[in-house]
C-alpha positions in Angstrom: -41.6 -12.1 -6.9 -42.8 -8.6 -6.0 -43.8 -7.2 -9.3 -40.7 -7.8 -11.5 -38.3 -8.0 -8.6 -37.1 -11.3 -7.0 -37.2 -11.0 -3.2 -36.7 -14.6 -2.2 -36.2 -18.2 -3.3 -36.8 -21.7 -2.2 -34.2 -24.4 -3.0 -35.0 -28.2 -3.1 -33.0 -30.6 -1.1 -29.7 -31.7 -2.8 -30.4 -35.3 -1.8 -33.2 -37.3 -0.2 -33.7 -36.8 3.5 -32.4 -33.2 3.5 -34.6 -30.1 4.1 -35.9 -27.5 1.7 -33.9 -24.2 2.1 -35.3 -20.7 1.7 -33.9 -17.2 1.6 -35.5 -13.7 1.6 -33.0 -10.9 0.9 -35.2 -7.8 1.0 -34.9 -7.3 4.8 -33.0 -4.0 5.1 -30.1 -5.9 6.6 -26.8 -6.9 5.1 -27.6 -10.6 5.7 -30.7 -12.2 4.3 -33.3 -14.0 6.4 -32.9 -17.7 5.7 -33.6 -21.2 7.0 -34.5 -24.8 6.2 -37.7 -26.7 6.6 -39.1 -30.1 5.9 -41.3 -29.3 2.9 -41.4 -26.9 0.0 -44.8 -25.5 1.2 -43.3 -24.6 4.6 -40.2 -23.0 2.9 -42.4 -21.0 0.6 -44.5 -19.8 3.6 -41.3 -18.8 5.4 -40.2 -16.6 2.4 -43.7 -15.0 2.2 -43.7 -14.4 6.0 -40.2 -12.8 5.9 -41.2 -10.5 3.0 -44.5 -9.6 4.7 -42.5 -8.7 7.8 -40.2 -6.5 5.7 -43.3 -4.7 4.2 -44.8 -4.2 7.7 -41.5 -2.8 9.1 -41.1 -0.5 6.1 -44.7 0.7 6.4 -45.6 -0.6 2.9 -48.7 -2.3 1.6 -48.5 -4.6 -1.4 -50.7 -3.6 -4.3 -53.5 -6.0 -5.0 -53.6 -7.1 -1.4 -56.7 -7.4 0.8 -55.4 -4.4 2.8 -56.4 -2.0 0.0 
């Protein structure tokens, strides 16, 4: 979440042995950034990194961040 706006999601494996899937759709492209990783923590970090990359490319700084 960024404020009240959902910008990404992490999806659990549909059955044991499969990977966690993630998607970040605030990228300025028609297709979202997405992938799959072995753990929920890695998938969450991937969504956060994709969103941080979007903010950087857009020249934006999140409020409440250390950058202020």
